[in-house]
N, C-alpha and C positions, 0 to 999 in steps of 0.2 A: 739379649737375654742369656744369662749364664746358668750354671748348674751347681747345686749343692749336694754333697754326699753326707748323709747322716747315718753313722753306724748305731745300731740299737734304736732304729726309728720307731719300732713298735713298742718300745719301753715307755715308762712314765714320762721322763724328760723328753725323750726323742719325739713322741707323738705331739707334745705341746710345741716343740720347735717346728715341726712340720705345719701344724695349724697356724702358728705365728707367721711363718714365711709365706704360706698361701694367702693369708689375709693382707700382708704388708709389703710384699715384694712381687716381682714377676719372675723369680728364679724357678727353673725346673728343679725337682727334688728327687733324689734317689735314696730310698730307705734300705739299708743293708742289715739284715737281722736273721738270727737262727730260731727265734720264737721258742724260748725255753721258759724258765721260771718267771722271768720278768716281762718278756715280750708277749704281746697279746694283740692279735690283728683286730679284735673287737674295738680297741682304742682307735686305730686308724679308720676302721669302718665307720665309726660314729663321727669322726672328724670329716671324712670325705663324703659321707652320705648326701649331705645337702650343699656341698661346696661346688659352685660352678667352675672352680679351678682344679677339680680333682684329676683332670687329665694331665696335670703337670707333675703328678707323683707316680714314680715307678717303684715297685717293691721287689727286692731281690733277696732270695734266701742264700745265706752263706754263714758257715761257722768259722770265725776268725782264728780258731786254733789251727786251721790249715791256711796255707798261702792261697791267695786269690788266683784261680786258674784263668787261662786265656778266655774262656767263655764268659766268666763273670766280669772280667776286665772289659771285654768288648760290650757286654750288656750295660755296664755302668756308663761308659762313654767318657768324654772329656769333662772334668770337673774343675771348678775354680776354688771352691771352699770345701773343706772336710771338717765336720764336727764329730770327733771320735767319742761317742757317748757309751758305746757298748761296753758292759762290764758286769761281772758278778759283784753284788753290792750288799749282801746281808752279813753283818758281823758274826752272828751266832753260827751261821752255816760255815763261814770261813774258819772258825775255830774247830769245827768238826771235820771239815774236808778242805784243808788248806791248799792241797795241790790243784784242786779244781780252780781255785782263785789265781794260782800262779799261771796256769794255762790260759785262763780267760783274760786276765788283766795284764800279764807281762808278755806272754807269747802272742796273744791276740793283738796287743799294741805293736809288737815288733812286725807282725805280718801286715797290718794296715800302713805302718810307716814305710815298709819296703814297697808296698803297692804304690804309695804316693811318690816315693823317690824315683821309681822307674817308669811310672805311667801317667804322671800329671805334670806335663811341661808348663801348663798355664795356671798352676796352683798359686792362689793369692794368700791363702791362710789355711793352716791346719791347727785346729783347736783341740787340745787334749783336756778332757773334762775330769778334773781331779776333785778332791774333797778336803774339807777342813780337818778331817781326822788324821791326815798325815802329820800334823803338828802335835798330835797327842793332846792330853788334857791340859786345859788352860787354868792356872790358878785364878782365884777371884781377883778381878781388876785388870787382868792381863788380856790383851787382844793381839794375837800373833800377826805380824806383818807378812806381806806377800812372799818375801824371801827368807823368812826365819827358818831355823834348823828344824829337821824332822825329828819326831819322837814317837814313831808308830807303836801301838800297843796291841795290835791284833793282825792276823794275816790279811784281812781285807785292806786295811789302811797301808800295810807294808807293800802289798802288791800294787796298789794305786800309786804309791810313792815311786816304786820301781818303774812303772810304766811312764810316769811323769818325767823321771830323770832320763829314761831312754828317749822319749820324745825330744827333750831339750838337747840331748847329745846329738840327735840327728840334725837339729837346727845348727848346731855348732860345726858338726863334721861335714855336712852336705849343703850348708847355706840355704836351708829350707825355711819358709815363713811359718814357723811353729811357735805357738804359745801354749801356756797351761793356765787353767782357772781352778781356784779353790772355792767351793760353794758350801753353804750351810745346809741344814735339813730342809729339803724342798717339799712343798705340799701343794695340792690342787685336786682337780677332778680326775677321776679314773686312776687313782693311786691304788697300788696293790694293798689288799686288806691286812697284810702283815705289818704295814708301816704304821707309825704311831697314831696319827690323827684318825684315819679310818678305823684303826683297831679300837681306839677309845670311843668313837661314835658307836661302833657296833656293840661294845660291851655295855655302854650306858643305856642304849636302847633296849638291850636284853636284860638289864638289871643285874649284870654280873659284876663281880669284884674286879677292879682295875689294879694291877700290880704296878706300883710306882718305883722305879729303880732309884735307890737312895745310897747314902753313905753307909758304912758298916754299922754305925750307931743307930741307924734308922730315924735320924732326926732331921734330915734335909734331903730334898729331891734333887736329882740331876738337872742341870740347866742346859738349854740349847737356844740357838737363834733359828727361827723358822722363816724360810724364804719362799715367797709365793712364786709359782711357776711363771706368771705373767712378768714379774720383775726379772726373773732369770732370763727369759727369752729376750726382753728388751736389752739386758746387759750384754748378752751374747751378740745380738745384732749391732749394738753400739761398738763392740770390740772389732767388728769386721772393718770398720773405718778408722779405728783409733787404737791400734796396737803397734807394738814394736817387737819384731822377731826375737825369740829367746827369753821374753819376759814372762813373769807369773803375775796373775791378777786375782785378788780376792773379790768374790762377788758376795756382798755382805747384806744380811737383813738388819734393819735398824733396831728391832725390838728383841729383848731377851726375856725368856720365861723359864721358870722351873717346870718340869713335866707335871707336877701337881697343879701348879697355877693354870697351865694349859688345859689339863683334864677338867678342872673345875669350870673353866670358861666354856668348854664344850658342853658340860652337863647343864650349865645355866642357860645356854642358848637352846638346848633341847627341852628345858623345863623339867629335868629329871634330877633325882638324887645321885650324887657321885658316891658310890661305894668303893673304897680304895684300901689298899694295904701297902705300907712301905716295905720294900723288899731289897735286900742286898743281893744283886744278881751274880754272885760269885760262882753259882752252880753252872752258868753258861758263859760267863765272862770273868775269868779269875781275877782280873783287875779292871774294874769298871771305870771308864773315862767319865768322870763326874760332870765335867763342863768342857764345852768347845766354844772358842770365840776367836774371831779374826778381825783385823783392822781393815776397814774399807776406804781409807784415805786416798790410796793411789787412784782408784777408779773415780772417786769423788772429785779429785783434782783434775781429772781428765774431762769431767762433765757429766758423770752418771752416778746416781744414787737411788736406792730403793724408794718406791712411792707408796706401797700398799701398807695399810694398817691391819695388823693381824686379826683383831676382833671383827672388823667389818668383813674381811675376806672369809673368816671362819663361818659367819652367818650364811653367806652365799654357798660355800662349799657344803656345809651341813644340809642346807635345803636341797642341794643337788643330790647328795648321797641318799637322802630320804626319798626323793623322787626316783632315783636310779639305784634301788637298794640291792640289785643283783651284784653290784660292785662291792658290797659289804659281805657277800656270801651269806645273806640271810635267807633262811627257808621260809616258806609261806606261813608255817605254823608259828614262826618267831614273831 
C-alpha cells in the first residue's frame, strides 16, 4: 500500500480525486490545503461521511506560499505520487489581484517541488495540474496540441504556465518523474457557485437574467469544452501507469458547446425559461478569450478518451444541485 499526496484536496477537483482513489485503489491519501476561497472541508466531509475507507485520508493544513516545515513534512510521511492541484483559479480575480496568483501558482509550485526534490526518495510521479487557458484563445477549427506554444491572455493563465514550466524544468534539472496536464472546463457535484454551470442553474431557478459572454458585436457566444470530473479522475489515474517524465498531456472533453447552448440545455432540463443577455465582458476581461480547444489525440493513442455525454451528466448534476441547494447559495425564500 502506497501513499498519494494531493495539494488542494479540499478543492473541487481535489475532493473528487480523493473520492475516486478511495473507491478504486488502496492508497493512503494526504490532503494538503489552506482552505481559502476554493477549499471547503464540507466537500471532504460529504465524501468521507459514509465511506468505510475514510481512515485512509489525512488532512493537513498548509499554505504553499511558505516552504513546508519539518513538522508538516513529518506529518505527510513518505509519498509515491503527488498531484499538485492547489491553485488560485478565477480569471476575473487574477486581473484585479495578479500578485496573489503569482504567489499561489508560481511560488506555491516552487515550494511543493522543493519539498518533493528533497523529501520524496520513492516518488513515482509528480503531476502538475495546468489548464487549456495557457494556449490562449483558439480560432474556430483549431485544437491546440499538448506541446503547442503558449499565448496567455490573463494573469491566471500566465501563472499556471509559469508553474508548469517550473515543474518541467525540475524534471529536466533533477531527473524527477514530473508531468503536466492541460484540462478543459471541469464540472460536477459540489462545484463553487461562481463557476459557470452552478451559476447558470442558480440564475435559471431564480428567474434571473443570465449574462452570456460574447464577441464585441454581441452576435455569438463564447465556446468551451466541458469535462466531467469522473472522466478527469479516470484520466489522471490512467496517467499514473502510462506517462513519460517531462511530457505534457491534454485531457480533453469530446463535446464543444457555446455558453448559450449550454445555458439553454440547463434551462430545458430544469423546465424553465432562459432569460439571457449577450454581453461583451470587456469590463472585467479587457480581451475575452472567445474559445478554448485542445487536441486529445496523444492520450487517445495511449488508450484513454472521455466517456461522458454532457447532456446525460448535466441531468444528474442538476438533480443533485436541486437536492443539495446549499451548494448554490440559495436562501430559503428563494
